[in-house]
Backbone as CSV, one residue per row, in Angstrom:
resi,resn,N_x,N_y,N_z,CA_x,CA_y,CA_z,C_x,C_y,C_z
1,UNK,-15.702,2.781,-17.239,-14.110,2.855,-15.966,-15.045,3.384,-14.665
2,UNK,-14.727,2.418,-13.458,-15.408,2.715,-12.457,-14.354,3.163,-11.378
3,UNK,-14.934,4.421,-10.697,-13.737,5.398,-10.159,-14.911,5.845,-8.542
4,UNK,-13.938,4.989,-7.707,-14.697,4.941,-6.517,-14.860,6.665,-5.891
5,UNK,-16.074,6.544,-4.837,-15.839,7.845,-3.907,-14.773,7.877,-3.020
6,UNK,-14.111,9.132,-3.067,-13.197,9.333,-2.387,-13.562,10.915,-1.174
7,UNK,-13.383,10.633,0.155,-13.570,11.439,1.017,-12.017,11.990,0.884
8,UNK,-12.017,13.566,0.278,-10.937,13.808,0.423,-10.795,15.193,1.423
9,UNK,-9.713,14.825,2.704,-9.702,15.871,3.624,-10.379,17.319,3.497
10,UNK,-10.623,18.115,3.925,-10.968,19.559,3.588,-9.980,20.096,3.945
11,UNK,-8.303,19.815,4.538,-7.561,20.290,4.943,-6.608,20.977,3.862
12,UNK,-6.244,20.110,2.787,-6.369,20.409,1.325,-6.593,21.591,0.634
13,UNK,-5.670,21.961,-0.229,-6.078,23.021,-0.985,-6.710,22.885,-2.104
14,UNK,-7.810,24.181,-3.006,-8.661,23.290,-4.026,-7.164,22.837,-5.172
15,UNK,-6.101,23.607,-5.290,-5.197,22.689,-6.451,-4.780,20.851,-6.174
16,UNK,-4.540,20.929,-4.425,-4.096,19.528,-3.981,-5.090,18.266,-4.193
17,UNK,-6.373,19.206,-3.795,-7.532,18.431,-4.219,-7.890,17.856,-5.628
18,UNK,-7.445,18.805,-6.784,-7.484,18.643,-7.989,-6.347,17.197,-8.225
19,UNK,-5.045,18.162,-7.839,-4.354,16.443,-8.326,-4.689,15.168,-7.285
20,UNK,-4.739,15.241,-6.077,-5.629,13.713,-5.592,-6.814,13.632,-6.365
21,UNK,-7.550,14.286,-7.385,-8.912,13.801,-8.326,-8.083,13.124,-9.557
22,UNK,-6.923,13.947,-9.712,-6.579,13.452,-10.885,-5.785,12.157,-10.375
23,UNK,-5.258,11.582,-9.935,-4.350,10.481,-9.441,-5.294,9.800,-9.403
24,UNK,-6.559,9.646,-8.605,-7.506,8.805,-8.906,-7.962,8.475,-10.099
25,UNK,-8.319,9.527,-10.853,-8.666,9.162,-12.104,-7.870,8.075,-13.324
26,UNK,-6.306,8.764,-12.885,-5.359,8.363,-13.536,-5.477,6.722,-12.905
27,UNK,-5.080,6.143,-11.594,-5.165,5.140,-11.018,-6.421,4.260,-11.644
28,UNK,-7.414,4.625,-11.748,-8.593,3.971,-12.316,-8.086,3.610,-13.501
29,UNK,-8.098,4.204,-14.248,-7.997,4.259,-15.555,-6.580,3.071,-15.978
30,UNK,-5.782,2.941,-15.169,-4.529,1.917,-15.235,-4.932,0.715,-15.132
31,UNK,-5.622,0.445,-13.763,-6.306,-0.653,-13.396,-7.765,-0.837,-13.879
32,UNK,-8.164,-0.209,-14.940,-9.405,-1.075,-15.127,-10.105,-1.892,-15.814
33,UNK,-9.164,-2.623,-15.655,-9.688,-3.997,-16.029,-8.981,-5.667,-15.077
34,UNK,-8.940,-4.478,-13.998,-8.639,-5.411,-12.757,-9.574,-5.814,-11.696
35,UNK,-9.238,-7.323,-11.474,-10.133,-6.872,-10.179,-9.624,-7.811,-8.942
36,UNK,-10.007,-7.339,-7.826,-9.168,-7.995,-6.801,-9.499,-9.655,-5.898
37,UNK,-8.617,-10.000,-5.618,-9.197,-11.796,-5.407,-10.442,-12.092,-4.468
38,UNK,-10.922,-10.727,-4.211,-12.425,-10.941,-3.696,-13.620,-10.504,-4.756
39,UNK,-13.008,-10.131,-5.350,-14.163,-9.927,-6.945,-14.322,-7.996,-7.237
40,UNK,-13.970,-7.760,-6.147,-14.087,-5.708,-6.309,-13.273,-5.732,-7.144
41,UNK,-13.567,-4.265,-7.976,-12.429,-3.421,-8.601,-11.581,-3.148,-8.203
42,UNK,-10.542,-3.656,-8.714,-9.171,-3.169,-8.137,-8.667,-2.053,-7.534
43,UNK,-9.232,-0.784,-7.943,-9.357,0.514,-7.450,-9.552,1.270,-6.381
44,UNK,-10.243,-0.165,-5.999,-10.822,-0.007,-4.006,-9.872,-0.162,-3.774
45,UNK,-8.614,-1.074,-3.901,-7.682,-0.937,-2.815,-6.790,0.371,-2.662
46,UNK,-6.644,0.993,-3.869,-5.596,2.110,-4.055,-6.356,3.557,-3.445
47,UNK,-7.939,3.477,-3.365,-9.059,4.163,-2.932,-8.961,4.397,-1.821
48,UNK,-8.594,3.082,-0.971,-8.937,2.493,0.429,-7.667,3.055,1.221
49,UNK,-6.483,3.152,0.452,-4.909,3.319,0.990,-4.912,4.863,1.361
50,UNK,-5.599,5.497,-0.164,-5.077,6.729,0.063,-6.252,7.518,1.228
51,UNK,-7.469,6.830,1.341,-8.352,7.233,2.552,-7.519,6.911,4.203
52,UNK,-6.883,6.079,3.949,-5.914,5.690,5.366,-5.441,6.542,5.578
53,UNK,-4.406,6.883,4.282,-3.185,8.025,4.649,-3.830,9.437,5.074
54,UNK,-5.099,9.647,4.013,-5.368,11.235,4.572,-6.225,11.017,6.147
55,UNK,-7.197,10.093,6.469,-7.479,10.606,7.820,-7.387,9.653,8.764
56,UNK,-6.301,8.525,8.662,-6.032,8.061,9.705,-3.775,8.391,10.091
57,UNK,-3.328,8.914,8.829,-1.849,9.014,9.092,-1.658,10.422,8.937
58,UNK,-2.486,11.487,8.357,-2.467,13.093,8.411,-1.642,13.447,7.073
59,UNK,-1.457,12.514,6.142,-0.324,12.717,5.051,-0.744,13.736,4.263
60,UNK,0.359,14.385,3.727,0.318,15.382,2.702,-0.124,14.878,1.457
61,UNK,-0.393,15.700,0.714,-1.040,15.744,-0.442,-0.218,14.383,-1.537
62,UNK,1.512,14.514,-1.743,2.124,13.775,-2.391,1.745,12.401,-2.142
63,UNK,1.711,11.982,-0.761,1.995,10.806,0.267,0.742,10.274,0.019
64,UNK,-0.386,10.991,-0.207,-1.397,10.426,-0.692,-1.897,10.121,-2.046
65,UNK,-1.507,10.931,-3.192,-1.228,10.130,-4.354,-0.273,9.398,-4.783
66,UNK,0.632,9.159,-3.734,1.484,7.688,-3.853,0.762,6.928,-3.384
67,UNK,-0.133,7.052,-2.234,-1.101,5.801,-2.012,-1.748,5.405,-3.018
68,UNK,-2.368,6.071,-3.971,-3.752,6.285,-4.726,-2.239,5.449,-6.216
69,UNK,-1.319,5.651,-6.161,-0.907,4.946,-7.698,0.252,3.999,-7.280
70,UNK,0.306,3.380,-5.969,1.691,2.584,-5.448,1.389,1.375,-6.239
71,UNK,0.399,0.831,-6.849,0.625,-0.363,-7.258,0.565,-0.362,-8.886
72,UNK,0.203,1.076,-9.134,0.299,1.399,-11.048,1.726,0.775,-11.524
73,UNK,2.987,0.648,-10.741,3.614,0.457,-11.714,4.242,-1.414,-11.481
74,UNK,4.016,-1.739,-10.544,3.724,-3.237,-10.157,2.941,-4.174,-11.386
75,UNK,1.735,-3.195,-11.400,0.527,-4.013,-12.063,0.107,-4.024,-13.498
76,UNK,0.646,-2.827,-13.825,0.060,-2.097,-15.074,1.281,-1.677,-15.857
77,UNK,1.144,-1.024,-17.141,2.010,-1.089,-17.955,2.581,0.802,-17.875
78,UNK,1.712,1.231,-16.723,2.265,2.733,-15.877,4.141,2.546,-15.941
79,UNK,4.793,3.509,-16.154,6.196,3.020,-15.358,6.384,4.270,-14.631
80,UNK,7.705,4.440,-14.267,7.530,5.583,-13.148,8.567,6.769,-13.887
81,UNK,8.608,6.525,-15.104,8.595,7.839,-15.914,7.161,8.465,-16.052
82,UNK,6.041,7.738,-16.310,4.535,8.392,-16.730,4.724,8.951,-15.598
83,UNK,4.555,8.083,-14.374,4.378,8.762,-12.808,5.026,9.993,-12.509
84,UNK,6.554,10.210,-12.874,7.040,11.485,-12.325,6.328,12.731,-13.847
85,UNK,5.915,12.264,-15.161,5.351,13.098,-15.642,4.478,13.695,-15.633
86,UNK,3.409,12.758,-14.560,2.023,13.165,-14.264,1.820,13.697,-13.251
87,UNK,3.147,13.485,-12.244,2.738,13.809,-10.982,3.687,14.739,-10.260
88,UNK,5.186,14.679,-10.817,6.218,14.883,-10.261,7.005,13.986,-9.860
89,UNK,8.880,14.285,-9.483,9.582,13.762,-8.921,9.523,13.045,-7.772
90,UNK,8.586,13.984,-6.650,8.360,13.448,-5.269,7.401,12.365,-5.220
91,UNK,6.646,12.432,-5.892,5.197,11.286,-6.259,6.204,10.007,-6.494
92,UNK,6.839,10.197,-7.571,7.689,9.426,-8.596,8.363,8.376,-7.492
93,UNK,9.537,9.564,-6.739,10.359,8.816,-5.791,9.227,7.920,-4.759
94,UNK,8.553,8.491,-4.022,7.833,7.602,-3.391,6.890,6.728,-3.951
95,UNK,6.812,6.499,-4.954,5.737,5.006,-5.657,7.366,4.202,-5.856
96,UNK,8.127,4.689,-6.243,9.411,3.766,-6.288,9.570,3.213,-5.273
97,UNK,9.956,3.968,-3.942,10.067,3.313,-2.696,9.105,2.230,-2.333
98,UNK,7.921,2.093,-2.622,6.701,1.219,-2.469,6.555,0.422,-3.205
99,UNK,7.272,0.588,-4.225,6.980,-0.666,-5.628,7.978,-1.590,-4.797
100,UNK,7.620,-3.031,-5.178,8.160,-4.054,-4.729,9.653,-4.126,-5.641
101,UNK,10.589,-4.388,-5.396,11.954,-4.983,-5.636,11.862,-5.864,-6.831
102,UNK,12.026,-5.197,-8.225,12.355,-5.990,-9.394,10.712,-6.186,-10.207
103,UNK,9.331,-5.262,-9.041,8.352,-5.512,-10.420,7.871,-3.926,-10.911
104,UNK,8.980,-3.719,-11.842,8.967,-2.497,-12.330,9.395,-1.411,-12.535
105,UNK,10.244,-1.900,-11.087,11.404,-0.292,-11.019,12.474,-0.201,-11.182
106,UNK,12.780,-1.374,-12.476,14.483,-1.217,-12.711,14.946,-2.414,-12.306
107,UNK,15.134,-2.974,-11.128,15.820,-3.412,-10.514,15.896,-5.597,-11.182
108,UNK,16.573,-6.274,-11.152,16.188,-7.536,-11.691,15.117,-8.230,-10.663
109,UNK,14.334,-8.837,-11.396,13.308,-9.909,-10.938,13.981,-10.928,-10.380
110,UNK,13.039,-11.241,-8.960,13.651,-12.128,-7.864,12.288,-13.312,-7.891
111,UNK,12.310,-14.596,-8.597,11.326,-15.020,-8.372,10.765,-15.710,-7.115
112,UNK,11.444,-15.932,-6.503,11.399,-16.356,-5.242,10.764,-14.986,-4.334
113,UNK,8.984,-15.634,-3.525,8.510,-14.631,-3.142,9.064,-13.830,-1.629
114,UNK,9.788,-14.958,-0.929,10.468,-14.669,0.369,11.653,-13.665,0.260
115,UNK,12.594,-13.938,-0.467,13.378,-13.435,-1.004,13.583,-12.007,-1.798
116,UNK,12.065,-11.976,-2.576,11.079,-10.549,-3.037,11.370,-10.004,-1.884
117,UNK,10.662,-10.138,-0.831,10.138,-9.677,0.049,10.668,-9.274,0.967
118,UNK,12.201,-9.762,0.906,13.390,-9.300,1.873,13.894,-8.225,1.244
119,UNK,13.868,-8.374,-0.510,14.158,-7.059,-0.962,14.135,-6.060,-0.688
120,UNK,12.059,-6.283,-1.001,11.860,-5.036,-0.506,11.600,-4.119,-0.021
121,UNK,11.526,-5.340,1.682,12.077,-4.313,2.875,12.986,-3.656,2.750
122,UNK,13.989,-4.068,2.675,15.620,-3.287,2.272,15.636,-2.438,1.658
123,UNK,14.489,-2.365,0.613,14.376,-1.069,-0.600,13.615,-0.192,0.293
124,UNK,12.774,-0.484,0.855,11.540,0.788,1.550,12.328,1.383,2.586
125,UNK,13.268,0.361,3.207,13.858,1.300,4.637,15.039,1.969,3.913
126,UNK,15.312,1.543,3.001,16.693,2.342,1.856,15.912,3.951,1.925
127,UNK,14.824,3.695,1.149,14.108,4.905,0.521,14.023,5.718,1.945
128,UNK,13.485,5.238,2.729,12.578,5.585,3.942,13.439,6.399,4.690
129,UNK,15.321,6.061,4.523,16.099,6.455,5.288,16.170,8.222,4.673
130,UNK,15.299,8.399,3.674,15.724,10.273,2.763,14.381,10.543,2.788
131,UNK,13.364,9.742,2.845,12.046,10.133,2.778,11.090,9.334,3.868
132,UNK,10.672,9.312,4.992,10.274,8.196,5.669,8.486,8.155,5.161
133,UNK,8.251,8.940,4.435,6.926,9.267,3.716,6.600,7.885,2.896
134,UNK,7.555,7.209,2.973,7.589,5.810,1.991,7.091,4.804,2.600
135,UNK,7.244,4.905,4.036,6.488,3.818,4.735,5.133,4.308,5.109
136,UNK,4.658,5.224,5.418,3.308,5.702,5.275,2.837,4.520,4.350
137,UNK,2.950,4.903,3.284,2.454,4.418,1.882,2.324,2.855,2.321
138,UNK,4.016,2.044,2.667,3.583,0.737,2.741,2.963,0.367,4.053
139,UNK,2.941,1.051,5.046,1.942,0.706,5.866,0.660,1.148,5.787
140,UNK,-0.150,1.886,4.992,-1.185,2.215,4.987,-1.779,1.009,3.586
141,UNK,-1.127,0.743,3.010,-1.209,-0.229,1.731,-1.586,-1.598,2.991
142,UNK,-0.660,-2.391,3.456,-0.417,-3.517,4.386,-1.814,-3.394,5.058
143,UNK,-2.267,-2.152,6.066,-3.898,-2.551,6.659,-4.561,-2.554,5.835
144,UNK,-5.071,-1.861,4.629,-5.962,-2.191,3.721,-5.936,-3.483,3.215
145,UNK,-4.922,-4.075,3.177,-4.828,-5.733,2.845,-5.157,-6.426,4.000
146,UNK,-4.907,-6.452,4.854,-5.395,-7.114,6.095,-6.775,-7.050,6.301
147,UNK,-7.120,-6.357,5.747,-8.494,-6.238,6.181,-9.222,-7.127,5.548
148,UNK,-9.095,-7.886,4.132,-8.745,-8.775,3.219,-8.120,-9.795,2.983
149,UNK,-7.489,-10.040,4.125,-6.370,-11.607,4.275,-7.331,-12.854,4.043
150,UNK,-8.775,-12.722,4.198,-9.056,-14.185,4.376,-9.224,-14.536,3.054
151,UNK,-9.364,-13.728,1.699,-9.043,-14.027,0.391,-7.685,-15.149,0.057
152,UNK,-6.630,-15.208,1.247,-5.747,-15.692,0.657,-5.714,-17.199,1.222
153,UNK,-4.763,-18.172,1.149,-4.752,-19.578,1.990,-4.598,-19.442,3.103
154,UNK,-4.949,-20.437,4.066,-4.408,-20.186,5.495,-2.915,-19.924,5.613
155,UNK,-1.987,-20.429,4.977,-0.572,-20.288,5.050,-0.247,-19.351,4.801
156,UNK,-0.909,-18.502,3.612,-0.961,-16.837,3.450,-1.292,-16.014,4.135
157,UNK,-2.174,-16.474,5.240,-3.125,-15.683,5.915,-1.733,-15.382,7.055
158,UNK,-1.597,-16.326,7.817,-0.166,-16.600,8.856,0.538,-15.602,8.452
159,UNK,0.986,-16.196,7.476,2.720,-15.368,7.033,2.580,-13.791,6.418
160,UNK,1.573,-13.354,5.981,0.783,-12.242,5.571,0.575,-11.410,7.658
161,UNK,0.047,-12.198,8.098,-0.378,-11.208,9.623,1.403,-11.502,9.945
162,UNK,1.937,-12.699,10.292,3.262,-12.636,10.982,4.250,-11.485,10.682
163,UNK,4.459,-11.062,9.111,5.337,-10.079,8.483,4.583,-9.122,8.560
164,UNK,3.297,-9.078,9.001,3.120,-7.241,9.332,3.486,-6.946,10.379
165,UNK,3.577,-8.259,11.282,3.557,-7.700,12.909,5.338,-7.621,13.113
166,UNK,6.439,-8.308,12.268,7.753,-8.037,12.137,8.200,-6.677,11.595
167,UNK,7.021,-6.066,10.613,7.826,-4.742,9.970,6.779,-3.656,9.723
168,UNK,5.754,-3.899,9.019,4.932,-2.871,9.196,3.960,-2.259,10.865
169,UNK,3.802,-3.141,11.543,3.227,-2.249,12.952,4.350,-2.038,13.456
170,UNK,5.427,-2.586,13.652,6.768,-1.967,14.126,7.230,-0.880,14.099
171,UNK,6.930,-0.574,12.819,7.305,0.676,11.998,6.178,1.662,12.452
172,UNK,5.251,1.508,12.379,3.938,2.250,12.487,4.157,2.655,14.084
173,UNK,4.545,1.888,14.642,4.930,2.712,16.354,6.044,3.240,16.674
174,UNK,7.016,2.782,15.723,8.204,3.776,15.785,7.703,5.170,14.921
175,UNK,6.849,5.264,14.292,6.685,7.092,13.444,5.427,7.247,14.979
176,UNK,5.345,6.523,15.797,4.669,7.314,16.717,2.617,7.335,16.303
177,UNK,2.356,6.121,15.593,1.013,5.716,15.122,0.908,4.565,16.105
178,UNK,0.673,4.653,17.165,0.831,3.636,18.269,-1.116,3.000,17.873
179,UNK,-1.781,4.253,18.051,-3.565,3.673,17.719,-3.589,2.901,16.408
180,UNK,-2.785,3.017,15.534,-3.327,2.700,14.061,-2.121,0.963,13.846
181,UNK,-1.288,1.005,14.832,-0.460,-0.051,15.186,-1.760,-1.046,15.717
182,UNK,-2.164,-0.712,17.160,-3.008,-1.410,17.683,-3.899,-2.112,16.711
183,UNK,-4.795,-0.922,15.631,-5.824,-1.689,15.193,-5.210,-2.761,14.024
184,UNK,-4.011,-2.362,13.632,-3.376,-3.336,12.368,-3.341,-4.908,13.530
185,UNK,-2.478,-4.601,14.510,-1.929,-5.737,15.361,-3.432,-6.361,15.822
186,UNK,-4.440,-6.139,15.956,-5.565,-6.738,16.305,-6.067,-7.458,14.942
187,UNK,-6.088,-6.747,14.176,-6.670,-7.869,12.610,-5.295,-9.099,12.307
188,UNK,-3.951,-9.233,12.862,-3.138,-9.902,13.195,-3.313,-11.269,13.706
189,UNK,-3.763,-10.490,14.819,-3.664,-11.716,16.105,-5.205,-12.263,15.770
190,UNK,-6.342,-11.828,15.035,-7.352,-12.433,14.724,-7.381,-13.502,13.909
191,UNK,-6.004,-13.222,12.950,-6.127,-14.156,11.898,-5.280,-15.218,12.105
192,UNK,-4.334,-15.038,13.464,-3.476,-16.100,14.196,-3.979,-16.945,14.680
193,UNK,-5.269,-16.706,15.643,-6.098,-17.126,16.642,-7.094,-18.142,15.969
194,UNK,-7.623,-17.484,14.959,-8.591,-18.173,14.409,-8.082,-19.566,13.697
195,UNK,-6.712,-19.797,13.313,-5.920,-20.990,12.696,-5.453,-21.701,13.758
196,UNK,-5.119,-20.845,14.834,-4.765,-21.597,16.395,-5.837,-22.949,16.499
197,UNK,-6.867,-22.073,16.353,-8.100,-22.789,17.518,-8.249,-23.672,16.568
198,UNK,-7.633,-24.013,14.784,-8.090,-25.457,13.955,-7.235,-25.948,14.269
199,UNK,-6.139,-25.895,15.290,-4.779,-26.283,15.651,-3.702,-26.361,14.781
200,UNK,-3.672,-25.550,13.793,-2.699,-24.507,13.377,-3.187,-24.565,11.721
201,UNK,-2.316,-24.459,10.617,-2.712,-24.616,9.441,-2.914,-25.901,8.695
202,UNK,-4.104,-25.927,8.199,-4.374,-27.253,7.498,-3.344,-27.588,6.682
Protein backbone atom coordinates (compact mmCIF):
# COMPACT_ATOMS: atom_id res chain seq x y z
CA UNK A 1 0.00 0.00 0.00
CA UNK A 2 1.38 3.39 -1.02
CA UNK A 3 1.24 6.16 1.60
CA UNK A 4 2.52 9.54 0.36
CA UNK A 5 4.57 11.94 2.45
CA UNK A 6 2.45 14.57 4.18
CA UNK A 7 4.04 17.65 5.70
CA UNK A 8 1.98 18.15 8.86
CA UNK A 9 1.97 21.72 10.13
CA UNK A 10 3.74 22.02 13.49
CA UNK A 11 0.86 24.06 14.92
CA UNK A 12 -1.02 20.80 15.49
CA UNK A 13 -0.73 19.05 18.85
CA UNK A 14 0.80 15.55 19.02
CA UNK A 15 -2.73 14.13 19.38
CA UNK A 16 -3.94 16.02 16.30
CA UNK A 17 -0.89 14.93 14.31
CA UNK A 18 -1.65 11.33 15.28
CA UNK A 19 -5.24 11.68 14.07
CA UNK A 20 -4.05 13.15 10.76
CA UNK A 21 -1.61 10.27 10.25
CA UNK A 22 -4.37 7.80 11.12
CA UNK A 23 -6.69 9.38 8.54
CA UNK A 24 -3.92 9.31 5.92
CA UNK A 25 -3.43 5.58 6.50
CA UNK A 26 -7.19 4.97 6.52
CA UNK A 27 -7.65 6.81 3.22
CA UNK A 28 -4.60 5.10 1.66
CA UNK A 29 -6.07 1.70 2.54
CA UNK A 30 -9.50 2.66 1.18
CA UNK A 31 -8.08 3.94 -2.13
CA UNK A 32 -5.24 1.41 -2.45
CA UNK A 33 -6.45 -0.16 -5.71
CA UNK A 34 -7.39 3.13 -7.38
CA UNK A 35 -5.43 5.35 -9.74
CA UNK A 36 -6.04 8.90 -10.89
CA UNK A 37 -6.73 9.53 -14.57
CA UNK A 38 -3.11 10.59 -14.99
CA UNK A 39 -1.91 7.26 -13.55
CA UNK A 40 -0.79 8.34 -10.06
CA UNK A 41 -2.02 6.46 -6.97
CA UNK A 42 -5.37 7.97 -6.02
CA UNK A 43 -4.28 8.74 -2.45
CA UNK A 44 -1.97 11.45 -3.81
CA UNK A 45 -5.07 13.60 -4.39
CA UNK A 46 -6.56 13.49 -0.84
CA UNK A 47 -3.04 14.03 0.54
CA UNK A 48 -2.63 17.10 -1.67
CA UNK A 49 -6.04 18.41 -0.57
CA UNK A 50 -5.02 17.99 3.08
CA UNK A 51 -1.77 19.84 2.35
CA UNK A 52 -3.66 22.75 0.84
CA UNK A 53 -6.02 22.86 3.81
CA UNK A 54 -3.11 22.94 6.24
CA UNK A 55 -0.75 25.29 4.48
CA UNK A 56 -2.99 27.52 2.34
CA UNK A 57 -6.19 27.72 4.39
CA UNK A 58 -4.79 27.34 7.91
CA UNK A 59 -7.52 24.77 8.59
CA UNK A 60 -8.00 22.94 11.86
CA UNK A 61 -7.37 19.22 12.34
CA UNK A 62 -10.95 18.06 11.72
CA UNK A 63 -11.02 19.91 8.39
CA UNK A 64 -7.69 18.35 7.39
CA UNK A 65 -9.07 14.93 8.26
CA UNK A 66 -12.13 15.63 6.10
CA UNK A 67 -9.81 16.59 3.25
CA UNK A 68 -8.04 13.24 3.54
CA UNK A 69 -11.32 11.34 3.71
CA UNK A 70 -13.48 13.41 1.36
CA UNK A 71 -13.56 10.86 -1.49
CA UNK A 72 -13.74 7.68 0.57
CA UNK A 73 -17.55 7.62 0.79
CA UNK A 74 -18.00 8.48 -2.90
CA UNK A 75 -15.38 6.16 -4.35
CA UNK A 76 -14.83 3.23 -1.95
CA UNK A 77 -16.75 0.89 0.34
CA UNK A 78 -16.23 3.24 3.30
CA UNK A 79 -19.50 4.55 4.75
CA UNK A 80 -20.30 7.70 6.68
CA UNK A 81 -20.85 5.46 9.69
CA UNK A 82 -17.28 4.15 9.30
CA UNK A 83 -15.98 7.71 9.20
CA UNK A 84 -17.89 8.65 12.34
CA UNK A 85 -16.77 5.55 14.21
CA UNK A 86 -13.11 6.17 13.42
CA UNK A 87 -12.94 9.98 13.49
CA UNK A 88 -16.03 11.36 15.21
CA UNK A 89 -19.28 13.16 14.28
CA UNK A 90 -17.72 16.48 13.26
CA UNK A 91 -15.48 14.82 10.68
CA UNK A 92 -18.46 12.81 9.46
CA UNK A 93 -20.45 16.02 8.99
CA UNK A 94 -17.67 17.66 6.98
CA UNK A 95 -17.14 14.56 4.81
CA UNK A 96 -20.89 14.24 4.24
CA UNK A 97 -21.13 17.90 3.21
CA UNK A 98 -18.27 17.48 0.75
CA UNK A 99 -19.66 14.23 -0.70
CA UNK A 100 -21.61 14.61 -3.95
CA UNK A 101 -25.37 14.20 -3.72
CA UNK A 102 -26.38 10.58 -4.11
CA UNK A 103 -22.83 9.21 -4.02
CA UNK A 104 -22.91 7.18 -0.81
CA UNK A 105 -24.55 9.84 1.36
CA UNK A 106 -27.99 8.21 1.54
CA UNK A 107 -29.60 10.51 -1.03
CA UNK A 108 -31.02 9.07 -4.25
CA UNK A 109 -28.55 8.84 -7.11
CA UNK A 110 -28.77 11.42 -9.90
CA UNK A 111 -27.53 10.11 -13.24
CA UNK A 112 -27.30 13.41 -15.11
CA UNK A 113 -23.92 15.01 -14.31
CA UNK A 114 -25.12 18.61 -14.50
CA UNK A 115 -28.13 17.88 -12.32
CA UNK A 116 -25.94 16.02 -9.82
CA UNK A 117 -23.51 18.95 -9.72
CA UNK A 118 -26.40 21.33 -9.04
CA UNK A 119 -27.71 19.17 -6.19
CA UNK A 120 -24.19 18.76 -4.78
CA UNK A 121 -23.58 22.52 -4.74
CA UNK A 122 -26.91 23.12 -3.03
CA UNK A 123 -26.07 20.41 -0.49
CA UNK A 124 -22.64 21.90 0.23
CA UNK A 125 -24.19 25.32 0.82
CA UNK A 126 -26.82 23.83 3.19
CA UNK A 127 -24.09 22.14 5.21
CA UNK A 128 -21.95 25.27 5.09
CA UNK A 129 -24.79 27.24 6.67
CA UNK A 130 -24.03 25.14 9.76
CA UNK A 131 -20.26 24.86 9.29
CA UNK A 132 -18.34 26.81 6.64
CA UNK A 133 -15.43 24.40 6.89
CA UNK A 134 -17.36 22.25 4.40
CA UNK A 135 -16.58 24.88 1.77
CA UNK A 136 -12.87 24.81 2.59
CA UNK A 137 -12.83 21.09 1.76
CA UNK A 138 -14.73 21.68 -1.48
CA UNK A 139 -12.45 24.57 -2.49
CA UNK A 140 -9.20 22.72 -1.71
CA UNK A 141 -10.49 19.65 -3.56
CA UNK A 142 -11.28 21.73 -6.65
CA UNK A 143 -7.95 23.60 -6.48
CA UNK A 144 -5.97 20.36 -6.60
CA UNK A 145 -8.16 19.00 -9.40
CA UNK A 146 -7.62 22.18 -11.43
CA UNK A 147 -3.89 21.43 -11.39
CA UNK A 148 -4.54 18.23 -13.36
CA UNK A 149 -7.51 19.39 -15.42
CA UNK A 150 -5.61 18.52 -18.64
CA UNK A 151 -6.55 14.83 -18.16
CA UNK A 152 -10.15 15.68 -19.10
CA UNK A 153 -11.59 16.26 -22.55
CA UNK A 154 -11.46 19.85 -23.88
CA UNK A 155 -15.16 20.22 -23.14
CA UNK A 156 -14.59 18.87 -19.63
CA UNK A 157 -11.69 21.25 -19.07
CA UNK A 158 -13.76 24.27 -20.06
CA UNK A 159 -16.74 23.13 -17.99
CA UNK A 160 -14.55 22.43 -14.98
CA UNK A 161 -12.91 25.84 -15.21
CA UNK A 162 -16.20 27.68 -15.70
CA UNK A 163 -17.92 25.95 -12.79
CA UNK A 164 -14.89 26.65 -10.59
CA UNK A 165 -15.19 30.36 -11.33
CA UNK A 166 -18.92 30.36 -10.64
CA UNK A 167 -18.74 28.56 -7.30
CA UNK A 168 -15.41 27.57 -5.74
CA UNK A 169 -13.45 30.72 -6.54
CA UNK A 170 -16.39 32.95 -5.67
CA UNK A 171 -16.75 31.22 -2.29
CA UNK A 172 -13.00 31.40 -1.62
CA UNK A 173 -13.11 35.17 -2.10
CA UNK A 174 -16.19 35.48 0.11
CA UNK A 175 -14.41 33.58 2.87
CA UNK A 176 -11.45 35.94 2.67
CA UNK A 177 -8.99 33.78 0.73
CA UNK A 178 -8.26 36.26 -2.06
CA UNK A 179 -4.74 35.05 -2.85
CA UNK A 180 -5.87 31.45 -3.08
CA UNK A 181 -8.82 32.48 -5.26
CA UNK A 182 -6.47 34.32 -7.61
CA UNK A 183 -4.24 31.26 -7.95
CA UNK A 184 -7.24 29.11 -8.83
CA UNK A 185 -8.59 31.75 -11.20
CA UNK A 186 -5.26 31.84 -13.04
CA UNK A 187 -5.45 28.08 -13.65
CA UNK A 188 -8.99 28.46 -15.01
CA UNK A 189 -8.04 31.40 -17.24
CA UNK A 190 -5.06 29.51 -18.66
CA UNK A 191 -7.27 26.55 -19.56
CA UNK A 192 -9.98 28.69 -21.15
CA UNK A 193 -7.41 30.75 -23.08
CA UNK A 194 -5.70 27.58 -24.35
CA UNK A 195 -8.86 26.37 -26.08
CA UNK A 196 -9.84 29.86 -27.22
CA UNK A 197 -6.53 29.98 -29.07
CA UNK A 198 -7.64 26.89 -30.99
CA UNK A 199 -10.89 28.58 -31.92
CA UNK A 200 -12.90 27.01 -29.14
CA UNK A 201 -13.63 23.41 -28.20
CA UNK A 202 -12.99 20.71 -30.82
